[in-house]
C-alpha positions in Angstrom: -38.5 -37.5 55.0 -38.8 -36.0 51.5 -35.5 -34.1 51.8 -33.7 -37.2 53.1 -35.0 -39.1 50.0 -33.7 -36.4 47.6 -30.3 -36.5 49.3 -30.2 -40.3 49.0 -31.0 -40.1 45.3 -28.2 -37.6 44.8 -25.8 -39.8 46.7 -26.7 -42.8 44.7 -26.0 -41.0 41.4 -22.7 -39.6 42.7 -21.6 -43.0 44.0 -22.6 -44.9 40.8 -21.0 -42.4 38.5 -17.7 -41.9 40.4 -17.3 -45.6 41.1 -18.0 -46.6 37.4 -15.5 -44.0 36.1 -12.8 -45.1 38.7 -13.3 -48.8 37.8 -13.0 -48.1 34.1 -9.9 -45.9 34.7 -8.2 -48.7 36.6 -9.1 -51.4 34.0 -8.7 -49.5 30.7 -5.4 -47.8 31.7 -3.8 -51.3 31.7 -4.7 -51.9 28.0 -1.7 -53.0 26.0 0.3 -54.4 29.0 1.8 -57.7 27.8 4.4 -58.5 30.5 7.9 -58.6 29.1 6.8 -58.4 25.5 8.1 -55.0 24.5 7.4 -55.0 20.7 4.0 -56.7 20.1 3.0 -57.1 16.4 -0.2 -58.0 14.5 -3.0 -55.6 13.8 -5.9 -58.0 13.3 -9.2 -56.7 14.7 -11.4 -59.7 15.7 -12.8 -58.8 19.0 -15.2 -61.7 19.4 -12.9 -64.4 17.9 -12.0 -67.4 20.1 -9.2 -68.5 17.7 -5.7 -68.1 19.3 -4.3 -67.5 15.8 -6.4 -64.3 15.7 -5.4 -63.4 19.2 -1.7 -63.8 18.3 -2.3 -61.7 15.2 -3.8 -58.9 17.2 -1.3 -58.3 20.1 -0.6 -54.8 18.9 -4.3 -53.9 19.1 -4.8 -53.1 22.8 -8.1 -51.3 22.5 -11.0 -51.2 20.0 -14.0 -48.8 20.3 -17.5 -49.9 19.2 -19.3 -46.6 18.5 -23.0 -46.2 19.2 -23.9 -46.0 15.5 -22.0 -49.2 14.6 -23.3 -52.7 14.8 -22.8 -54.4 18.1 -20.5 -57.4 18.2 -22.3 -60.7 18.5 -20.5 -61.6 21.7 -22.1 -58.8 23.9 -25.6 -57.5 24.4 -25.2 -53.8 24.8 -27.9 -51.1 25.1 -28.8 -49.5 21.8 -27.2 -46.1 21.3 -24.3 -46.7 23.7 -20.6 -47.3 23.1 -18.6 -50.4 24.0 -14.9 -50.6 24.9 -12.8 -53.6 24.1 -9.3 -53.9 25.7 -6.6 -56.5 25.5 -3.8 -57.0 28.0 -1.9 -59.6 30.1 -2.7 -60.1 33.7 -0.7 -58.1 36.2 0.2 -61.3 38.1 2.0 -64.4 36.8 0.7 -67.9 37.2 2.1 -69.2 40.5 2.0 -65.9 42.3 0.2 -66.1 45.6 -2.5 -63.6 44.6 -3.0 -65.1 41.1 -5.6 -67.6 40.0 -4.5 -71.1 39.1 -3.9 -72.2 35.5 -7.0 -73.2 33.6 -7.5 -75.1 30.3 -10.3 -72.6 29.5 -7.9 -69.6 29.5 -5.1 -68.6 27.2 -1.7 -67.6 28.6 1.2 -65.6 27.2 4.8 -66.7 28.0 7.6 -64.3 26.9 11.1 -65.6 26.6 13.7 -63.7 28.7 16.6 -65.7 27.3 18.4 -63.6 24.7 19.5 -66.4 22.3 16.0 -68.0 22.4 14.1 -64.7 22.2 15.3 -63.9 18.7 13.8 -67.1 17.3 10.8 -67.5 19.6 9.9 -64.3 21.4 6.7 -65.6 22.9 4.2 -68.5 23.1 0.4 -68.1 23.3 -1.5 -71.2 24.3 -4.3 -72.5 26.5 -3.6 -73.7 30.0 -2.0 -77.1 30.2 -0.3 -76.6 26.8 3.4 -76.3 26.0 5.2 -73.3 27.5 8.9 -74.1 26.9 10.5 -70.7 27.0 13.2 -69.8 29.5 14.1 -67.1 31.9 17.0 -64.6 31.9 19.7 -67.2 32.7 18.6 -69.5 29.9 18.8 -72.3 32.3 16.3 -74.8 33.7 14.0 -72.1 35.1 11.1 -71.3 32.7 9.8 -67.9 32.0 6.6 -66.7 33.7 3.3 -67.0 32.0 0.4 -64.5 32.3 -3.3 -64.8 31.5 -4.2 -63.0 28.3 -7.3 -60.9 29.0 -9.6 -59.8 26.2 -12.5 -57.9 27.8 -15.5 -55.8 26.8 -17.1 -53.0 28.9 -20.6 -52.0 28.0 -24.0 -50.8 29.3 -26.9 -53.3 29.0 -30.6 -52.6 28.5 -31.1 -52.5 32.3 -28.7 -49.5 32.6 -26.0 -51.7 34.2 -22.3 -51.3 33.4 -21.0 -54.8 32.6 -17.8 -56.6 31.6 -17.5 -59.7 29.5 -14.3 -61.7 29.0 -13.7 -63.4 25.6 -12.1 -66.8 26.2 -10.9 -69.6 23.9 -14.1 -71.5 24.8 -16.3 -68.5 24.0 -17.7 -65.4 25.7 -17.9 -65.7 29.5 -21.0 -64.7 31.4 -21.5 -61.0 31.7 -20.4 -59.6 35.1 -22.5 -56.6 36.4 -20.2 -53.9 37.7 -22.3 -50.8 38.4 -26.0 -50.1 38.4 -27.6 -46.9 37.3 -25.4 -46.2 34.3 -27.7 -44.9 31.5 -25.1 -44.1 28.9 -21.4 -44.6 28.1 -19.5 -42.9 25.3 -15.8 -42.9 24.5 -13.4 -41.1 22.2 -9.9 -42.4 21.5 -6.5 -40.7 21.3 -4.7 -41.7 18.1 -0.9 -41.3 17.9 -0.1 -41.5 14.2 3.6 -40.5 14.3 4.6 -42.8 17.2 5.9 -40.3 19.7 3.4 -41.1 22.4 1.4 -37.9 22.0 -2.0 -38.1 20.3 -2.6 -36.0 17.2 -6.3 -36.7 17.0 -9.3 -37.7 19.2 -12.2 -39.5 17.6 -15.0 -41.9 18.6 -14.2 -44.2 15.7 -11.5 -44.8 13.0 -13.3 -42.7 10.4 -12.9 -39.6 12.6 -9.1 -39.5 12.1 -7.6 -39.8 8.6 -5.5 -43.0 8.3 -6.1 -43.9 12.0 -5.6 -47.5 13.1 -6.6 -49.1 16.4 -2.9 -50.1 17.1 -2.2 -46.3 17.4 -4.5 -45.7 20.4 -2.7 -44.4 23.5 -5.6 -43.3 25.6 -9.4 -42.7 25.8 -11.8 -40.1 27.0 -14.8 -41.7 28.6 -18.2 -40.3 29.5 -20.7 -41.9 31.8 -24.3 -40.7 32.5 -25.3 -41.9 35.9 -29.0 -42.0 37.0 -31.0 -42.6 40.1 -33.3 -45.6 40.4 -36.3 -43.5 41.4 -37.9 -40.3 40.3 -37.1 -37.0 42.0 -39.7 -34.2 42.2 -36.8 -31.7 42.0 -35.8 -32.6 38.5 -39.0 -32.1 36.4 -37.5 -29.6 33.9 -36.3 -30.6 30.4 -32.6 -31.3 30.3 -29.9 -32.2 27.8 -26.7 -34.1 28.5 -23.8 -34.0 26.1 -21.5 -37.0 26.0 -18.9 -36.8 23.2 -20.9 -37.3 19.9 -24.2 -38.1 21.6 -26.8 -35.9 23.3 -29.4 -37.3 25.8 -32.5 -35.2 25.8 -34.9 -35.5 28.7 -38.4 -34.0 28.3 -40.1 -32.0 31.0 -42.4 -33.9 33.4 -44.7 -32.5 36.0 -44.2 -35.6 38.1 -40.4 -35.3 38.0 -37.6 -37.1 36.3 -34.8 -39.4 37.7 -31.7 -37.5 38.8 -28.8 -37.6 36.3 -25.2 -36.5 36.2 -22.4 -36.8 33.7 -18.9 -37.9 34.6 -15.9 -37.8 32.3 -12.2 -38.5 32.4 -9.2 -39.1 30.2 -7.5 -42.5 30.6 -3.9 -42.8 29.3 -2.8 -46.3 28.2 0.3 -46.5 30.3 2.3 -49.2 28.5 1.6 -48.4 24.8 2.3 -44.7 25.6 5.6 -45.6 27.2 6.6 -47.8 24.3 6.2 -45.0 21.9 8.0 -42.4 24.0 11.3 -44.3 24.0 
């Protein structure tokens, strides 16, 4: 019975860590996708803003890292000493697609003109659902261009060691959605491409780590997760140290045992921004 319990604790840690990392990889890799908009502009960093003017002025900012030693944005409640990751992208499905949610007045949508003569004057429209989306498709005829939900999303660990996501909407921050339990720590370091060739020259957990770095230059992220069991294991009583980027988690020795812990890490390339720069 004791052996079975230890095996189950190990399985929980492995499942939580791997699932959390896989989920982040799927989500974060899409940062910077904006449908047919091939040359986004605007470098405003206003991650909690609900003003569409700020959103439009930040389309070239596809990711922002909130380092563990920086003040937490007011729109999320993260665990002290952990990082948070903000990403911006368009939905991978267009309004009207069978698998896509219906249009909502609480959500902002991005419509990109596919009509050449129109595109030069008005390349895109960003508005809430139910607003005016007059841009046209490739034939410049009656058919209108597709519109996609603009997603502005935080990933963070809360005080209960749960990995969460929160969407920032024009009406305010949505309710936090719990994704994975048993995540004690999250850290991230970002790949900055200063010369625009798609290959990072510097990795750093925040802007000050790379001279002249800007969030609009990010083409990928290294992410670390520290997963933990929900109960104490008698097999893990020794002191331990876990290194996650610029943070170390120290666990003191305990005769009664500690929870099981394991670090997971991966590099996540931002597919669309990287491709734009490699052209």
